[in-house]
C-alpha positions in Angstrom: -0.3 0.2 -0.2 1.3 3.3 -1.1 2.1 6.2 1.9 1.0 9.4 1.6 2.5 12.0 3.3 0.6 14.2 4.8 1.9 17.6 6.5 2.2 16.6 10.2 4.2 13.4 8.7 6.9 15.7 6.8 6.7 18.1 10.2 8.2 14.8 12.4 10.6 13.6 8.8 14.4 12.9 10.3 16.6 15.7 10.7 18.1 14.8 7.6 15.4 15.2 5.8 14.5 18.5 7.3 18.1 19.7 6.0 16.7 18.7 2.3 13.7 20.6 3.0 14.6 23.5 4.5 17.4 23.8 1.3 14.6 22.8 -1.0 12.7 26.2 -1.4 15.5 27.7 -1.8 17.4 25.6 -4.5 13.7 25.4 -6.5 14.0 29.1 -6.0 17.1 29.5 -7.9 16.0 27.0 -10.3 13.6 26.8 -13.6 11.2 24.3 -12.1 9.1 26.8 -10.0 8.4 29.4 -12.5 4.8 30.0 -13.0 5.1 30.3 -16.4 5.5 27.0 -17.1 3.2 24.2 -17.5 2.2 21.8 -15.1 3.7 19.0 -16.7 7.0 20.9 -17.2 7.0 21.6 -13.7 6.2 18.4 -12.5 9.2 17.1 -14.3 12.1 19.4 -13.0 10.6 18.6 -9.2 11.0 14.7 -10.1 14.7 15.2 -11.6 15.5 17.2 -8.8 13.8 14.7 -6.2 16.6 12.2 -7.8 19.5 14.7 -7.3 19.0 15.8 -3.9 17.5 12.4 -2.8 14.6 13.8 -1.2 11.3 12.4 -1.7 9.1 13.6 -4.5 6.0 14.3 -2.5 8.1 16.0 -0.3 9.5 18.6 -3.0 5.9 19.1 -4.1 4.3 20.1 -1.0 6.6 22.4 -0.2 7.2 24.0 -3.6 3.3 24.3 -3.6 3.8 26.2 -0.1 5.8 28.2 -1.8 4.1 29.0 -4.9 1.1 29.9 -2.5 3.2 32.0 -0.7 4.0 34.3 -3.6 1.0 34.2 -4.8 -0.3 35.2 -1.5 2.0 37.9 -1.2 1.2 39.1 -4.6 -2.6 39.1 -3.7 -1.8 41.0 -0.1 0.1 43.5 -2.5 -2.5 44.0 -5.1 -4.6 45.0 -2.5 -2.3 47.0 -0.9 -2.2 49.1 -4.2 -6.0 49.6 -4.0 -6.4 50.6 -0.3 -3.8 53.3 -1.3 -5.4 54.7 -4.2 -9.1 54.5 -2.7 -7.5 56.2 0.4 -6.0 58.9 -1.7 -9.0 59.1 -4.1 -11.2 59.9 -0.5 -8.4 62.1 1.4 -8.9 63.8 -2.2 -12.4 64.5 -1.8 -12.4 65.3 1.7 -9.7 68.2 1.1 -11.5 69.9 -1.6 -14.8 69.7 0.3 -12.7 71.3 3.0 -11.1 74.1 0.7 -14.4 74.9 -0.7 -16.1 75.0 2.5 -13.1 77.4 3.7 -13.4 79.1 0.7 -16.8 79.9 1.3 -16.3 81.1 4.7 -13.9 83.2 3.2 -16.2 85.2 0.6 -18.7 85.4 4.0 -15.8 86.8 6.0 -15.0 89.5 2.8 -18.6 90.5 2.2 -18.7 91.4 6.0 -15.7 93.4 5.9 -17.1 95.1 2.4 -20.6 96.3 3.6 -18.6 97.2 6.9 -16.5 99.7 5.6 -18.8 100.7 2.7 -21.2 101.8 5.3 -19.0 103.7 7.3 -17.6 105.3 4.1 -21.1 106.3 2.9 -22.2 108.0 6.4 -19.0 109.8 6.5 -17.7 107.6 9.8 -14.1 107.8 9.2 -13.6 106.5 12.8 -15.3 103.3 12.1 -13.1 102.9 8.6 -10.2 103.0 10.6 -11.4 100.5 13.6 -11.7 98.2 10.2 -7.8 98.0 10.2 -5.5 95.8 12.9 -2.7 98.1 15.1 -0.2 96.5 12.3 -1.7 97.3 9.3 -0.5 98.5 5.6 -2.9 100.5 3.6 -1.7 101.4 0.2 -4.0 104.3 -0.7 -5.1 104.7 -4.8 -3.7 108.0 -4.4 0.1 106.5 -3.8 0.9 106.8 -0.2 1.4 104.3 2.9 -1.1 104.8 5.6 -0.3 102.5 8.7 -2.4 100.6 11.5 -0.9 102.4 14.2 -1.3 105.8 13.3 -5.2 105.8 12.6 -5.7 109.5 13.5 -3.7 109.2 10.0 -6.2 107.0 8.4 -8.9 109.2 9.5 -7.8 112.6 8.1 -7.1 110.4 4.5 -10.4 109.8 4.3 -11.8 112.8 5.5 -10.0 114.9 3.2 -11.5 112.7 0.2 -15.1 112.7 1.5 -14.3 116.7 1.2 -13.0 116.9 -2.1 -16.8 115.8 -3.3 -15.9 111.5 -3.1 -18.5 110.7 -0.8 -20.5 107.2 -2.1 -18.5 104.0 -2.3 -19.5 100.8 -3.6 -17.6 97.7 -3.6 -17.8 94.1 -4.9 -15.7 91.1 -3.8 -14.5 89.4 -6.9 -12.5 86.8 -5.3 -12.0 85.3 -1.8 -10.0 82.6 -0.5 -9.0 81.0 3.0 -5.2 81.1 3.8 -4.3 79.2 6.6 -5.9 82.0 9.7 -6.0 84.7 7.1 -8.7 85.8 4.2 -7.6 87.3 1.0 -9.8 89.0 -1.3 -9.6 90.6 -4.5 -11.8 93.0 -6.1 -13.4 96.5 -7.8 -14.4 99.5 -6.2 -16.7 102.5 -7.6 -16.6 106.2 -5.8 -19.4 108.5 -7.2 -19.0 112.3 -6.7 -21.2 115.2 -5.5 -21.0 118.7 -5.3 -18.4 119.4 -8.1 -17.5 116.3 -8.9 -21.2 115.4 -9.4 -22.1 112.6 -12.1 -18.1 111.6 -12.2 -17.0 108.9 -10.8 -13.4 107.0 -9.9 -12.6 103.4 -9.6 -10.2 100.8 -9.6 -8.7 97.5 -8.3 -7.8 96.2 -4.4 -6.3 93.4 -2.7 -6.7 92.6 0.5 -5.2 90.5 3.8 -8.0 89.9 6.6 -7.0 88.6 10.0 -8.5 87.5 13.3 -7.9 90.2 16.2 -9.3 91.1 19.5 -12.3 88.8 18.8 -12.9 90.1 15.1 -11.6 90.4 11.3 -9.8 93.3 10.7 -7.5 94.3 7.3 -3.8 93.2 7.5 -2.8 95.4 4.2 -5.2 96.9 1.6 -3.8 97.6 -1.8 -5.9 99.8 -4.2 -5.4 101.2 -7.5 -6.6 104.2 -9.3 -7.9 103.6 -12.9 -5.9 106.8 -14.6 -7.7 109.5 -17.4 -4.1 109.1 -18.9 -1.4 106.1 -18.3 1.8 107.5 -18.4 3.4 103.7 -17.7 2.6 102.4 -21.0 0.9 99.4 -18.8 -2.8 99.7 -19.7 -1.9 98.6 -23.5 -2.7 95.0 -21.7 -6.4 94.9 -21.7 -9.4 92.1 -20.9 -8.9 89.9 -18.0 -8.1 86.8 -17.4 -10.0 83.7 -15.9 -8.0 82.5 -12.8 -7.2 78.7 -13.3 
């Protein structure tokens, strides 16, 4: 009766058999016998010749080589599943990041609108003290007139806006064109139009602005404001480039 070697019997083999079995996977791995691309018949033939050379039982070689192949296949499956898991994780993370970014930008837009409304309301009623209070102490305001005002000199900010209002530029409309979150700050771009009264009745001046808004004392305030003025005559030659490019 032919004896069938099972896994427990192989585990209880003699020391010589164990020595052969320990070396067998390495020898087999280094030969053409375990190349998975070969057919089963060629693979079996190689195993038989390897068993004859080493003196080991063919069943031992077959069992070990099968375990090696299964282990390799399992490893390939694990690698494939790991790659799929990584791709899925990146996809979910990217989607979550996009949703978070969109939510932050929406909040940034709301902050920009609130600040624009506060400035516009204060300006149109001539409340220059309220305008000056919209700037943090270390703020910079690059005015359309080409001057620079500083947040720590609120009196200078009040005098500058009071002078503009006395000149007849009494009504201002602010329009936000873009607002984005930047860490703990918000950056904004927009356009403004100032309408004249008195001697400047029917006239308008307008331009573009950029702002950085930060939180100070529990409230949002301007950290940097840069505004330009569309000139009646451009002496720099830069106005030859016309048109508004769409943001990426």
